[in-house]
N, C-alpha and C positions, 0 to 999 in steps of 0.2 A: 796038423793042431795048434803047433809050430806058428803058426802064421797067424790059425782063429787067437789063439790069448795075448801074440802082438797085436791085434785090431781089438778084443775085452781092454785089452790096458789103454793103448792108444784110446777108444770111446774112453776108460776112464779118464784120465787127463784129461783128455778136453772138456768132460762135463765138471773134471775141479774145474779148474778153469775158468772156465763162467762160472762158476760161485762164485771162488771166488773175485769177478770183472766186477758180478754182482752188490754180491758184498762193499766190494770198494765204495762202490757207484753209485750207492745206495745207503750204503749205512757213512764206510768208512769216511771220503770225499766232504758229504755233507759235515757232518761231525766233528771235525778233524781235522783237515786240512783243508778243503774251501772256509773258514771260520777264520784260522789263524796266515792265510797270507789274508782276506780279508783285515785283519784288525793290523798287522802290515802298512799294510798297503793307508788305513786310518793313521797311527802311528807314524807313519810319515805327510802323511796331509795336517796333523795335528803340526806337528815340529816347526816343521815350515809356515806357522801360521798357515791351514783354510781348517777355518776351525766349525766351518757350517758340509763338511763335507767329510771332513771326519766322523763328527755329532749323527750325521745319518745314516753311516758304514756301520757305524760303530749302534747304531742304534739297529741295526737288520744280524749283530748278529749280541743280541741283548744277552747270551745265559754264558757265554766266553770268555772264560780269566774274568777279566776286572770293566771289559767293555760297558759296563752296565754305565759306574762310576767313571769309569775316562766323560763316554756317549756324555757326566750330565756337565762335567770340565767344563766338554771343549762347544753343545747345550749353553751356560755359560760364558766359558768366553767371546765365543758370536756376541751371544749380544751386548756385550760394554765394548769390542769394535762398531756393532752398527747403532750405538748408544752414540758411540764416539765421533762417528760416521751420520749421524745427524739422521738414520732409518730407526723413525721413531718404530712403524709397524711392527719393521724384525725385530725390532731387539725385543720386544712383547714378546713374536711370539718366543726366542730361543727360550729368552725366561720360567719364560711357564714350562721348556719341554721340562730345564732342569733342576725348577726347584725353586723360583723363584726365593730371595731376603725381602725382609720388608722393606727395609734399604733400597735395594730396588726398584720392588716396585711403586716406591713412592717419588721419584725421577723419572720415572712412564708415568706416574697416574700424575702429576705434577706437567710433565710438558703436554698431555689429552687435557685438561684442564682448561689450561691457558689457551691450548690450541680453541675449543670453542665457543674461549671468550670471545675471543679473537674473529673468527667466523661469523657469529651469531649479532658484533656489536660492524659485521660490516656487511649482515643481510648475508649469508650466507646457512641459511639454517639449515637445511640437507648435510650438510661439512660440520657443523655444530654438533648432531645427533649423532652421525657417525665418529666423534671424534669423546663423546659421552658415554659411547659405546663403549666406548674401546679400555671408557676406566675402571682396573680395578678391586678398588676400595672405594665404588662407587658411597659409602657412609659416610665415611672421611670425607669428602665433599658436597654433599651434599648443600649447604647451606652456596655453597657459594656457585654447580647447577644448576638452582631454584632462582636462586639473584641476574644469573646468564640469562637462560631459561623467560623469565617474565619480561625482562630489561625486552629482549627479543619477541615474546604476546606482544607489548602495550610497541613496540615500535612499529606491528603489522598494524596491532586495533586503528594508531592512531593513522597509516595510511589507508584504512575499509572506508570503503564508501558506503559498501549494500548490508543487506541483513545476513544474504546469502554469507559475504567475503568475516563482516561478526561473528557471524556464530563458525568458521570453515578458523579465521585464527582463535579461536577464544576457546576452540579443541584439545587445546595444543598444550592449556593449563591441564589435564588429565594424563602428564606427561611427572611435569611437579608433589613434592612429594608430599602426607598429607601433608606436615608442618609447615608448608607453603600454604594448605590450605587460607587460613585468611589472610594473607595479602592477595591469595589472590580472590577472593572475594572483594577487597577495599581496590583491588586494580580493577576488574568491572565495575564497582559501584563509582568509579571516576568516572572512568568514562563517559556513563550509560548518563552520569549527573551533566556532565562536561553538551551535550545532544540534548540535555534537558534544558538549557541554557540555549540553544542552539534554536528550541522550537523542534528540535526532529523524534517528536515521540517516542515514531516504529523502532528508527534507528534505540534510541533512550533503554523502550520496553524491551528492542532485544540482549542492548548488558543484559537489566535485571534481571529477566528470567535466566541469565546465563550463572547470573551470580547470586540465586534461587538455586539451580543446577547442584552447585555444590560446595552448597548447604548441607551442614548434616539438620542428625533431627537437637539437636541442645544449641545449636545456631539460628538456625533459619527461625524465626520468631525472628532473633533483632534484628534479622538478612529483613526479613516480611517489613519494619517499621524507620528500618532505613527505608527504607521504596520504598513507603507512604510519608514523608518524612521532606523527600524531596521531592513528591506532586502536593501536596500539598502548599511547601514552600513555588513550586512553576506556580498554581490555581497562585494561588493569588499577590506573583508579579503578576501575571494576566489581568487580574482584575484591576491590580492597581495602572496601568496600563489602557482598561477600556479592552482589553483582546476578550471574552466574553465565552467566546464559541472554543481559544488555546486553554479556557481558566476548564471550562467542562468536560473537555477529556482531561485535562490530569485531574478530574474530582473524581471523571470515572476508573480516571487508572487505578486507586488508592484501594488496595481488599480492605472490607472490614474485621 
């Protein structure tokens, strides 16, 4: 009988031990022990200047103590270090994690817009667009973004030799803001006029049609009349030099 009671008591103790272990593994350790260890490790990393690793660890225990606030501080510090070292993409990512202030955003955006302007000037369109995409406050740099894009587009149009090439380069104008609409149309009309003066009427017409595509309902009549005036002038010049065939072609392009 005593032996049986002893076995029952031992079984109860074993059961309680299992329950205690399960409670520790499933509740106590994850909620108290592991976060505390992670927090202490993160603090050591932060104090040693390894801000990014500290921030990553703190992000995993945001609900523990002041981990969330310390994580923001760590991300800010990591961003500052990356900025000083010239790692702008990393700095931008770190600042976005901590909710960067306006001054931090402005510093990073200024570097991105400068990088875009340099890339476009060197003919690296892809890198230029990547830099523009990285700008946080695009509205604040709208004029510079439009200006750098249009310079790049003009360079591309100057090198375009076929209708397909012209159309492909001109399609980049869609990336410009609505405020740049007038500049876009003026650029395309200027390029079309230059081709008309070279008597390349098909290429000129391609530019003019692109210009019409970017015209809105309000300024479309003005753009059409602008085109007509160019064709009239080209037709008159052709008649003056006795090129009646080209003069007729220009006259046929005039929209009634």
